[in-house]
C-alpha positions as a LaTeX table, in Angstrom:
\begin{tabular}{lrrr}
\hline
Residue & $x$ (\AA) & $y$ (\AA) & $z$ (\AA) \\
\hline
Met1 & 188.84 & $-7.05$ & $-84.44$ \\
Ser2 & 186.88 & $-9.42$ & $-86.67$ \\
Lys3 & 184.54 & $-11.89$ & $-85.06$ \\
Arg4 & 185.84 & $-15.46$ & $-85.06$ \\
Leu5 & 183.78 & $-17.69$ & $-87.34$ \\
Pro6 & 181.88 & $-20.57$ & $-85.74$ \\
Lys7 & 183.51 & $-23.95$ & $-86.34$ \\
Tyr8 & 180.64 & $-25.25$ & $-88.48$ \\
Val9 & 180.95 & $-22.19$ & $-90.77$ \\
Val10 & 184.69 & $-22.84$ & $-91.19$ \\
Leu11 & 183.92 & $-26.46$ & $-92.11$ \\
Lys12 & 181.12 & $-25.44$ & $-94.46$ \\
Asn13 & 183.47 & $-23.03$ & $-96.25$ \\
Glu14 & 186.11 & $-25.74$ & $-96.58$ \\
Leu15 & 183.60 & $-28.15$ & $-98.13$ \\
Leu16 & 182.41 & $-25.37$ & $-100.47$ \\
His17 & 186.03 & $-24.82$ & $-101.54$ \\
Arg18 & 186.41 & $-28.53$ & $-102.27$ \\
Met19 & 183.27 & $-28.47$ & $-104.41$ \\
Glu20 & 184.42 & $-25.38$ & $-106.32$ \\
Ser21 & 187.85 & $-26.90$ & $-106.95$ \\
Gly22 & 186.42 & $-30.23$ & $-108.13$ \\
Arg23 & 187.83 & $-32.27$ & $-105.24$ \\
Leu24 & 184.17 & $-33.03$ & $-104.41$ \\
Ser25 & 182.45 & $-33.37$ & $-107.77$ \\
Pro26 & 178.66 & $-33.63$ & $-108.40$ \\
Gly27 & 177.46 & $-37.14$ & $-107.58$ \\
Ser28 & 180.48 & $-38.00$ & $-105.44$ \\
Gln29 & 180.06 & $-39.25$ & $-101.91$ \\
Val30 & 181.15 & $-37.03$ & $-99.03$ \\
Pro31 & 183.09 & $-38.64$ & $-96.17$ \\
Ser32 & 180.86 & $-39.65$ & $-93.25$ \\
Glu33 & 180.19 & $-37.39$ & $-90.27$ \\
Asn34 & 182.51 & $-39.52$ & $-88.15$ \\
Glu35 & 185.29 & $-39.32$ & $-90.73$ \\
Ile36 & 184.95 & $-35.54$ & $-91.10$ \\
Ala37 & 184.79 & $-35.09$ & $-87.32$ \\
Glu38 & 188.00 & $-37.09$ & $-86.88$ \\
Gln39 & 189.77 & $-35.38$ & $-89.79$ \\
Phe40 & 189.05 & $-31.84$ & $-88.54$ \\
Ser41 & 188.95 & $-32.60$ & $-84.77$ \\
Leu42 & 185.34 & $-31.48$ & $-84.53$ \\
Ser43 & 182.24 & $-32.81$ & $-82.79$ \\
Arg44 & 179.68 & $-34.72$ & $-84.83$ \\
Gln45 & 177.15 & $-32.04$ & $-83.90$ \\
Thr46 & 179.32 & $-29.38$ & $-85.59$ \\
Val47 & 179.74 & $-31.56$ & $-88.69$ \\
Arg48 & 176.00 & $-32.21$ & $-88.79$ \\
Gln49 & 175.31 & $-28.48$ & $-88.64$ \\
Ala50 & 177.67 & $-27.82$ & $-91.59$ \\
Phe51 & 176.06 & $-30.62$ & $-93.60$ \\
Ser52 & 172.58 & $-29.25$ & $-92.81$ \\
Glu53 & 173.56 & $-25.79$ & $-94.06$ \\
Leu54 & 174.85 & $-27.25$ & $-97.34$ \\
Glu55 & 171.67 & $-29.33$ & $-97.67$ \\
Arg56 & 169.55 & $-26.21$ & $-97.28$ \\
Leu57 & 171.58 & $-24.59$ & $-100.06$ \\
Gly58 & 170.80 & $-27.57$ & $-102.28$ \\
Leu59 & 174.45 & $-28.64$ & $-102.49$ \\
Leu60 & 174.31 & $-31.90$ & $-100.53$ \\
Glu61 & 171.81 & $-34.74$ & $-100.41$ \\
Arg62 & 171.55 & $-37.48$ & $-97.79$ \\
Val63 & 170.48 & $-40.91$ & $-99.08$ \\
Gln64 & 169.09 & $-43.25$ & $-96.43$ \\
Gly65 & 171.40 & $-46.21$ & $-95.88$ \\
Lys66 & 174.01 & $-44.98$ & $-98.38$ \\
Gly67 & 175.46 & $-41.69$ & $-97.19$ \\
Thr68 & 175.76 & $-38.04$ & $-98.20$ \\
Phe69 & 176.37 & $-37.01$ & $-101.80$ \\
Val70 & 177.21 & $-33.80$ & $-103.66$ \\
Arg71 & 174.19 & $-32.62$ & $-105.67$ \\
Ser72 & 175.84 & $-29.76$ & $-107.56$ \\
Ala73 & 178.94 & $-27.63$ & $-107.36$ \\
Pro74 & 178.57 & $-23.89$ & $-106.60$ \\
Ser75 & 179.93 & $-21.41$ & $-109.08$ \\
Arg76 & 183.19 & $-19.83$ & $-107.95$ \\
Gly77 & 182.43 & $-16.75$ & $-105.91$ \\
Glu78 & 178.73 & $-17.60$ & $-105.75$ \\
Thr79 & 177.00 & $-15.98$ & $-102.78$ \\
Pro80 & 174.87 & $-18.45$ & $-100.79$ \\
Gln81 & 171.22 & $-17.55$ & $-100.34$ \\
Pro82 & 170.38 & $-15.76$ & $-97.08$ \\
Arg83 & 169.33 & $-17.99$ & $-94.24$ \\
Thr84 & 165.61 & $-18.01$ & $-93.48$ \\
Ile85 & 164.03 & $-18.00$ & $-90.02$ \\
Gly86 & 160.41 & $-19.04$ & $-89.53$ \\
Ile87 & 158.14 & $-17.45$ & $-86.93$ \\
Val88 & 154.92 & $-19.19$ & $-85.89$ \\
Thr89 & 152.69 & $-17.17$ & $-83.55$ \\
Thr90 & 149.08 & $-17.56$ & $-82.45$ \\
Tyr91 & 148.21 & $-14.30$ & $-84.21$ \\
Ile92 & 150.15 & $-11.95$ & $-86.48$ \\
Ser93 & 148.11 & $-8.91$ & $-87.50$ \\
Asp94 & 146.59 & $-7.63$ & $-84.27$ \\
Tyr95 & 147.09 & $-6.80$ & $-80.60$ \\
Ile96 & 150.74 & $-7.10$ & $-79.41$ \\
Phe97 & 151.89 & $-9.58$ & $-82.08$ \\
Pro98 & 152.88 & $-7.09$ & $-84.82$ \\
His99 & 155.29 & $-5.51$ & $-82.31$ \\
Ile100 & 156.92 & $-8.88$ & $-81.53$ \\
Val101 & 157.29 & $-9.70$ & $-85.23$ \\
Arg102 & 158.61 & $-6.20$ & $-86.00$ \\
Gly103 & 161.32 & $-6.54$ & $-83.39$ \\
Ala104 & 162.37 & $-9.96$ & $-84.66$ \\
Glu105 & 162.34 & $-8.88$ & $-88.30$ \\
Ala106 & 164.54 & $-5.84$ & $-87.64$ \\
Glu107 & 167.12 & $-7.95$ & $-85.83$ \\
Leu108 & 167.10 & $-10.70$ & $-88.48$ \\
Arg109 & 167.49 & $-8.20$ & $-91.32$ \\
Ser110 & 170.45 & $-6.57$ & $-89.57$ \\
Arg111 & 172.33 & $-9.87$ & $-89.78$ \\
Gly112 & 171.26 & $-10.85$ & $-93.29$ \\
Tyr113 & 168.49 & $-13.31$ & $-92.46$ \\
Arg114 & 165.08 & $-13.56$ & $-94.10$ \\
Leu115 & 161.75 & $-14.08$ & $-92.34$ \\
Leu116 & 158.89 & $-16.49$ & $-93.05$ \\
Leu117 & 155.67 & $-15.96$ & $-91.07$ \\
Ala118 & 152.74 & $-18.19$ & $-90.14$ \\
Ser119 & 149.94 & $-17.97$ & $-87.57$ \\
Thr120 & 147.85 & $-20.64$ & $-85.88$ \\
Asp121 & 144.83 & $-18.52$ & $-84.84$ \\
Asn122 & 145.36 & $-20.32$ & $-81.52$ \\
Asp123 & 144.15 & $-23.57$ & $-83.08$ \\
Lys124 & 146.03 & $-26.88$ & $-82.67$ \\
Glu125 & 145.16 & $-28.10$ & $-86.17$ \\
Lys126 & 146.43 & $-24.85$ & $-87.67$ \\
Glu127 & 149.60 & $-25.18$ & $-85.62$ \\
Met128 & 150.14 & $-28.58$ & $-87.25$ \\
Glu129 & 149.57 & $-27.06$ & $-90.71$ \\
Ser130 & 151.97 & $-24.21$ & $-89.94$ \\
Leu131 & 154.69 & $-26.59$ & $-88.75$ \\
Lys132 & 154.24 & $-28.75$ & $-91.85$ \\
Leu133 & 154.60 & $-25.65$ & $-94.02$ \\
Met134 & 157.68 & $-24.46$ & $-92.17$ \\
Leu135 & 159.40 & $-27.85$ & $-92.23$ \\
Ser136 & 158.87 & $-28.09$ & $-95.99$ \\
Glu137 & 161.00 & $-24.94$ & $-96.41$ \\
Pro138 & 164.82 & $-24.67$ & $-96.27$ \\
Leu139 & 164.80 & $-23.06$ & $-92.83$ \\
Ser140 & 167.76 & $-22.40$ & $-90.57$ \\
Gly141 & 165.65 & $-22.12$ & $-87.41$ \\
Leu142 & 162.23 & $-21.39$ & $-85.91$ \\
Ile143 & 160.68 & $-19.07$ & $-83.31$ \\
Ile144 & 157.40 & $-20.55$ & $-82.07$ \\
Glu145 & 154.63 & $-19.41$ & $-79.77$ \\
Pro146 & 152.83 & $-22.54$ & $-78.55$ \\
Thr147 & 149.10 & $-22.86$ & $-79.20$ \\
Lys148 & 146.89 & $-23.32$ & $-76.12$ \\
Ser149 & 149.94 & $-24.33$ & $-74.12$ \\
Ala150 & 147.92 & $-25.47$ & $-71.09$ \\
Glu151 & 146.10 & $-28.10$ & $-73.15$ \\
Gly152 & 149.09 & $-30.26$ & $-74.05$ \\
Asn153 & 151.00 & $-30.76$ & $-77.26$ \\
Pro154 & 149.38 & $-33.06$ & $-79.87$ \\
Asn155 & 151.98 & $-31.87$ & $-82.38$ \\
Leu156 & 154.90 & $-33.28$ & $-80.39$ \\
Pro157 & 156.09 & $-35.44$ & $-83.37$ \\
Phe158 & 156.89 & $-32.27$ & $-85.33$ \\
Tyr159 & 158.99 & $-30.89$ & $-82.47$ \\
Leu160 & 160.81 & $-34.21$ & $-82.07$ \\
Ser161 & 161.45 & $-34.18$ & $-85.82$ \\
Met162 & 163.02 & $-30.72$ & $-85.54$ \\
Gln163 & 165.27 & $-31.92$ & $-82.74$ \\
Ser164 & 166.30 & $-35.06$ & $-84.63$ \\
Arg165 & 167.17 & $-32.87$ & $-87.65$ \\
Ser166 & 169.19 & $-30.55$ & $-85.39$ \\
Leu167 & 167.00 & $-27.66$ & $-86.49$ \\
Pro168 & 167.38 & $-24.91$ & $-83.87$ \\
Phe169 & 164.15 & $-23.54$ & $-82.41$ \\
Leu170 & 162.98 & $-21.65$ & $-79.37$ \\
Met171 & 159.65 & $-20.53$ & $-77.92$ \\
Ile172 & 158.16 & $-17.21$ & $-76.90$ \\
Asn173 & 155.51 & $-16.29$ & $-74.31$ \\
Glu174 & 155.38 & $-19.90$ & $-73.08$ \\
Arg175 & 156.80 & $-23.38$ & $-73.70$ \\
Tyr176 & 155.19 & $-26.79$ & $-73.92$ \\
Arg177 & 155.99 & $-28.41$ & $-70.61$ \\
Glu178 & 157.67 & $-31.52$ & $-72.00$ \\
Leu179 & 160.12 & $-29.65$ & $-74.25$ \\
Glu180 & 163.54 & $-28.56$ & $-73.04$ \\
Val181 & 164.10 & $-25.65$ & $-75.40$ \\
Pro182 & 164.92 & $-21.99$ & $-74.71$ \\
Cys183 & 161.91 & $-19.81$ & $-73.91$ \\
Leu184 & 161.45 & $-16.05$ & $-73.66$ \\
Lys185 & 158.48 & $-15.14$ & $-71.50$ \\
Val186 & 156.97 & $-12.65$ & $-69.12$ \\
Asp187 & 156.80 & $-13.67$ & $-65.45$ \\
Asp188 & 153.02 & $-14.03$ & $-65.62$ \\
Glu189 & 152.60 & $-15.21$ & $-62.04$ \\
Leu190 & 154.38 & $-12.10$ & $-60.82$ \\
Gly191 & 152.14 & $-10.02$ & $-63.10$ \\
Gly192 & 148.92 & $-11.45$ & $-61.68$ \\
Met193 & 150.27 & $-10.97$ & $-58.17$ \\
Thr194 & 151.33 & $-7.37$ & $-58.85$ \\
Ala195 & 147.92 & $-6.43$ & $-60.27$ \\
Ala196 & 146.05 & $-7.83$ & $-57.26$ \\
Arg197 & 148.51 & $-6.38$ & $-54.75$ \\
His198 & 148.09 & $-2.94$ & $-56.32$ \\
Leu199 & 144.32 & $-3.06$ & $-55.91$ \\
Ile200 & 144.52 & $-4.48$ & $-52.40$ \\
Gly201 & 146.95 & $-1.71$ & $-51.50$ \\
Arg202 & 144.43 & 0.85 & $-52.75$ \\
Gly203 & 141.80 & $-0.51$ & $-50.37$ \\
His204 & 139.90 & $-2.95$ & $-52.61$ \\
Arg205 & 138.64 & $-6.14$ & $-50.97$ \\
Arg206 & 136.14 & $-7.48$ & $-53.53$ \\
Ile207 & 138.26 & $-8.04$ & $-56.63$ \\
Ala208 & 137.16 & $-10.23$ & $-59.52$ \\
Gly209 & 139.74 & $-11.80$ & $-61.83$ \\
Phe210 & 139.15 & $-12.89$ & $-65.44$ \\
Phe211 & 141.67 & $-15.39$ & $-66.84$ \\
Lys212 & 141.94 & $-17.41$ & $-70.05$ \\
Thr213 & 143.12 & $-20.80$ & $-68.90$ \\
Asp214 & 143.77 & $-22.79$ & $-72.07$ \\
Asp215 & 147.21 & $-21.16$ & $-72.16$ \\
Leu216 & 149.80 & $-21.21$ & $-69.40$ \\
Gln217 & 150.05 & $-17.41$ & $-69.35$ \\
Gly218 & 146.48 & $-17.22$ & $-68.03$ \\
Val219 & 147.00 & $-20.10$ & $-65.61$ \\
Asn220 & 150.04 & $-18.39$ & $-64.13$ \\
Arg221 & 148.37 & $-14.96$ & $-63.95$ \\
Leu222 & 145.50 & $-16.59$ & $-62.05$ \\
Lys223 & 147.98 & $-18.27$ & $-59.72$ \\
Gly224 & 149.58 & $-14.92$ & $-58.90$ \\
Phe225 & 146.16 & $-13.30$ & $-58.42$ \\
Met226 & 145.18 & $-15.96$ & $-55.89$ \\
His227 & 148.54 & $-15.78$ & $-54.12$ \\
Ala228 & 148.13 & $-12.03$ & $-53.51$ \\
His229 & 144.79 & $-12.65$ & $-51.81$ \\
Arg230 & 146.23 & $-15.43$ & $-49.62$ \\
Glu231 & 149.20 & $-13.35$ & $-48.47$ \\
Ala232 & 146.86 & $-10.45$ & $-47.60$ \\
Gly233 & 144.49 & $-12.75$ & $-45.70$ \\
Ile234 & 141.56 & $-11.77$ & $-47.94$ \\
Pro235 & 139.05 & $-14.54$ & $-48.74$ \\
Leu236 & 138.49 & $-14.94$ & $-52.48$ \\
Ala237 & 134.86 & $-15.63$ & $-53.35$ \\
Pro238 & 134.48 & $-18.45$ & $-55.92$ \\
Glu239 & 132.30 & $-16.28$ & $-58.15$ \\
His240 & 135.08 & $-13.69$ & $-58.28$ \\
Val241 & 137.34 & $-16.04$ & $-60.27$ \\
Val242 & 136.11 & $-16.20$ & $-63.87$ \\
Thr243 & 137.94 & $-18.60$ & $-66.20$ \\
Tyr244 & 137.30 & $-19.06$ & $-69.89$ \\
Thr245 & 138.83 & $-20.54$ & $-73.04$ \\
Thr246 & 139.80 & $-19.00$ & $-76.36$ \\
Ala247 & 136.50 & $-20.16$ & $-77.87$ \\
Gln248 & 134.57 & $-18.42$ & $-75.06$ \\
Lys249 & 136.51 & $-15.15$ & $-74.91$ \\
Arg250 & 134.01 & $-13.04$ & $-76.89$ \\
Glu251 & 130.98 & $-13.67$ & $-74.71$ \\
Leu252 & 131.48 & $-15.55$ & $-71.44$ \\
Pro253 & 133.69 & $-13.03$ & $-69.56$ \\
Ile254 & 131.42 & $-10.12$ & $-70.47$ \\
Ala255 & 128.28 & $-12.02$ & $-69.44$ \\
Lys256 & 129.88 & $-12.96$ & $-66.11$ \\
Ala257 & 131.03 & $-9.36$ & $-65.55$ \\
Arg258 & 127.49 & $-8.04$ & $-66.10$ \\
Glu259 & 126.16 & $-10.60$ & $-63.65$ \\
Leu260 & 128.72 & $-9.67$ & $-60.98$ \\
Leu261 & 128.23 & $-5.93$ & $-61.43$ \\
Gln262 & 124.48 & $-6.21$ & $-60.90$ \\
Ala263 & 124.84 & $-8.10$ & $-57.60$ \\
Ala264 & 124.24 & $-6.35$ & $-54.29$ \\
Asp265 & 127.82 & $-6.97$ & $-53.16$ \\
Arg266 & 129.36 & $-6.28$ & $-56.55$ \\
Pro267 & 133.16 & $-6.20$ & $-56.96$ \\
Thr268 & 134.87 & $-2.86$ & $-56.71$ \\
Ala269 & 137.69 & $-3.91$ & $-59.03$ \\
Phe270 & 138.54 & $-6.22$ & $-61.95$ \\
Val271 & 141.83 & $-7.78$ & $-62.98$ \\
Ala272 & 141.69 & $-8.72$ & $-66.66$ \\
Tyr273 & 143.77 & $-11.39$ & $-68.39$ \\
Asn274 & 144.89 & $-8.75$ & $-70.89$ \\
Asp275 & 144.06 & $-5.28$ & $-72.23$ \\
Glu276 & 142.05 & $-6.84$ & $-75.03$ \\
Leu277 & 139.58 & $-8.06$ & $-72.41$ \\
Ala278 & 139.91 & $-5.10$ & $-70.04$ \\
Val279 & 138.45 & $-2.64$ & $-72.56$ \\
Pro280 & 135.15 & $-4.52$ & $-73.16$ \\
Leu281 & 134.87 & $-5.10$ & $-69.40$ \\
Met282 & 135.10 & $-1.34$ & $-68.89$ \\
Asn283 & 132.51 & $-0.77$ & $-71.61$ \\
Ala284 & 130.15 & $-3.28$ & $-69.96$ \\
Ala285 & 130.45 & $-1.37$ & $-66.66$ \\
Arg286 & 129.64 & 1.93 & $-68.38$ \\
Glu287 & 126.58 & 0.40 & $-70.04$ \\
Leu288 & 125.31 & $-0.51$ & $-66.57$ \\
Gly289 & 125.67 & 3.12 & $-65.47$ \\
Leu290 & 128.84 & 2.68 & $-63.42$ \\
Asn291 & 131.60 & 5.27 & $-63.33$ \\
Leu292 & 135.24 & 4.42 & $-63.94$ \\
Pro293 & 137.22 & 4.37 & $-61.75$ \\
Gly294 & 134.86 & 5.69 & $-59.05$ \\
Asp295 & 132.53 & 2.66 & $-59.05$ \\
Leu296 & 134.87 & 0.13 & $-60.65$ \\
Ser297 & 138.67 & 0.01 & $-60.93$ \\
Val298 & 140.29 & $-2.09$ & $-63.67$ \\
Val299 & 143.82 & $-3.41$ & $-64.26$ \\
Gly300 & 144.84 & $-4.95$ & $-67.58$ \\
Phe301 & 147.93 & $-6.71$ & $-68.88$ \\
Asp302 & 150.34 & $-6.16$ & $-71.83$ \\
Asp303 & 150.40 & $-2.32$ & $-72.05$ \\
Ser304 & 148.98 & $-2.49$ & $-75.57$ \\
Ser305 & 147.75 & 0.40 & $-77.70$ \\
Leu306 & 144.26 & $-0.37$ & $-76.34$ \\
Ala307 & 145.32 & 0.92 & $-72.92$ \\
Leu308 & 145.08 & 4.49 & $-74.20$ \\
Ala309 & 141.99 & 4.00 & $-76.35$ \\
Ser310 & 139.44 & 3.15 & $-73.70$ \\
Gly311 & 138.26 & 6.60 & $-72.58$ \\
Val312 & 139.84 & 6.16 & $-69.16$ \\
Pro313 & 143.58 & 5.41 & $-69.54$ \\
Leu314 & 144.11 & 1.85 & $-68.37$ \\
Thr315 & 146.43 & 0.83 & $-65.55$ \\
Thr316 & 148.19 & $-2.26$ & $-66.88$ \\
Leu317 & 151.24 & $-4.53$ & $-66.66$ \\
Ser318 & 154.04 & $-4.20$ & $-69.20$ \\
His319 & 154.97 & $-6.71$ & $-71.91$ \\
Pro320 & 158.34 & $-6.29$ & $-73.66$ \\
Lys321 & 156.93 & $-6.95$ & $-77.18$ \\
Glu322 & 159.57 & $-5.63$ & $-79.59$ \\
Glu323 & 162.41 & $-6.39$ & $-77.18$ \\
Met324 & 161.17 & $-9.98$ & $-76.88$ \\
Gly325 & 161.11 & $-10.25$ & $-80.67$ \\
Arg326 & 164.62 & $-8.80$ & $-80.98$ \\
Glu327 & 166.05 & $-10.98$ & $-78.22$ \\
Ala328 & 164.38 & $-14.12$ & $-79.60$ \\
Ala329 & 165.93 & $-13.44$ & $-83.01$ \\
Arg330 & 169.36 & $-12.75$ & $-81.51$ \\
Lys331 & 169.22 & $-15.88$ & $-79.40$ \\
Leu332 & 168.15 & $-18.09$ & $-82.30$ \\
Met333 & 170.80 & $-16.70$ & $-84.65$ \\
Asp334 & 173.44 & $-17.32$ & $-81.98$ \\
Met335 & 172.21 & $-20.92$ & $-81.67$ \\
Ile336 & 172.47 & $-21.34$ & $-85.45$ \\
Glu337 & 175.89 & $-19.73$ & $-85.79$ \\
Ser338 & 177.41 & $-21.50$ & $-82.78$ \\
Gly339 & 176.55 & $-24.89$ & $-84.23$ \\
Asp340 & 174.40 & $-25.88$ & $-81.24$ \\
Gly341 & 171.63 & $-26.98$ & $-83.59$ \\
Gly342 & 168.62 & $-28.53$ & $-81.92$ \\
Ala343 & 170.62 & $-29.68$ & $-78.92$ \\
Ala344 & 170.66 & $-26.33$ & $-77.11$ \\
Pro345 & 169.64 & $-26.62$ & $-73.45$ \\
Ala346 & 166.64 & $-24.78$ & $-72.08$ \\
Asp347 & 168.11 & $-21.33$ & $-71.43$ \\
Asp348 & 165.23 & $-19.01$ & $-70.58$ \\
Val349 & 164.83 & $-15.26$ & $-70.62$ \\
Arg350 & 162.19 & $-14.11$ & $-68.14$ \\
Tyr351 & 160.91 & $-10.53$ & $-68.14$ \\
Ala352 & 159.53 & $-8.99$ & $-64.94$ \\
Pro353 & 156.35 & $-7.03$ & $-65.78$ \\
Glu354 & 156.09 & $-3.51$ & $-64.44$ \\
Leu355 & 152.89 & $-1.88$ & $-63.24$ \\
Ile356 & 152.05 & 1.15 & $-65.39$ \\
Glu357 & 149.70 & 3.36 & $-63.38$ \\
Arg358 & 147.19 & 5.41 & $-65.31$ \\
Gly359 & 143.63 & 6.49 & $-64.50$ \\
Ser360 & 141.58 & 3.30 & $-64.15$ \\
Val361 & 142.23 & 2.59 & $-60.45$ \\
Ala362 & 140.74 & 4.60 & $-57.59$ \\
Glu363 & 141.37 & 4.51 & $-53.85$ \\
Arg364 & 138.75 & 2.74 & $-51.69$ \\
Asn365 & 138.27 & 3.90 & $-48.09$ \\
Arg366 & 137.67 & 0.47 & $-46.61$ \\
\hline
\end{tabular}
């Protein structure tokens, strides 16, 4: 059974037919959204979506204060250009991000969409530049990972512009707090809690946590880490909570780890914000003559390729990566093809991270 076409696609095809037949000739004015909506018994949102698609194909042009006009007529039988989806992530070429992009690209290609990529390097100014670039292109929708989501959203005007243009978009890994858009994310609080609970269950009582707190993922992982200590009735020493920003991630956590590991009452375990930090923390411990996991146990996050490249296989929390990319693409394409446009409610997908036990955690007899 063939899939029923979305209403906006049916309307778009009807308007294309009118252009091909000459009923809507180049330069002529198209009836208003209200008139079209009444004529075809459709919502204005559906009409707006059809108009937007024809604008992106270069067939319609809106003139402020005058209306919508036909720019050119398509050749009979002409195949419209594939729709393009933009993806803006903090990084593209390293860590878990290639897996997310790969998943999204495979799903988009399977349904005839093209992909346009940009990265922000986790910098707010670069996010602004990326959004400007994307909005200058004839896009059908956007997948966006917010930049330093815990530090607010100075680029809010761009997101409001997307909503006013009915351009569908959703967010991955986190969402700016003020935006009501769909978001696909890991349950980071549960992840931080699971990591700490695992170590506490193995007898550890002096556990240090390292969390990047200029993004909400790190804030929530810290929250879960602290919750696990409270529920177990274990006091958490202030010096055992190490927070840092993106700008500090190369040096500050490692310096703090060295300081803690040289103290008389050194921690017996670390919880790292992600695998990318866990590996250098393990290296720092080795350089101080400590054995892993005998002297120090470590838990990471994301189950990246680094988890198996650290000498001692790393116990870590899972991240769906490719599945998140695929599901984000599916969800966005459904938004586009249903005619929801930028008015889609916040409909989240939340992944529960799973603990993947390897060799970096040892039992403590305490």
